[in-house]
C-alpha positions, 0 to 999 in steps of 0.5 A: 438489822432492823434498825439499818433497814428502817433507817434506809426506808425512812431515807427512801421515803424522805427523798421520794417526797422531796423529789416528788415536790421538786418534779411537780414544781418543775412541771408546774413552772414549765406549764406556766411558761407555755402561757406566754407562748400560747396566749395573749396577755393584756399588759395593763390587766396584771394577768400573768403566769403563776407557778408553784405547787401547792402554793404560788411562788412565782409570778411571771406577769408582764405587768409587774415592774420587774417582769417577774417576781418570786413570792417569798411567802409561797416559796417558804410555805412550799419548802415547809410543806414539802419537808413535813410531807416528806418526813411523814412519808419517811415515817410511813415507809419506816412503819411499813418496812418494820412490819415487813421485816418483823414478819419474816422469820429467820432462816435456820 
């Protein structure tokens, strides 16, 4: 029984970490999109709207030739950081779950 509960706890921690990073990046992206609406951007200065958590992975600058660019090193870095963080969070959930289930005494 402990093995199944530990696996579930690990999966819960892993998915919570991944969902947390996705939500933070979506919120960061939506806030950066608002900078186009709320501020004046000088086309020649290279100012723009950047998004990504914890590393920058999107440049929405109007001064760039394509209008917007994906920063691939930031995207790959964010994916790696999210996976490592989620794995560690899963291990923490697994550890806490094993301590909780080991303290329970079976009812007889």
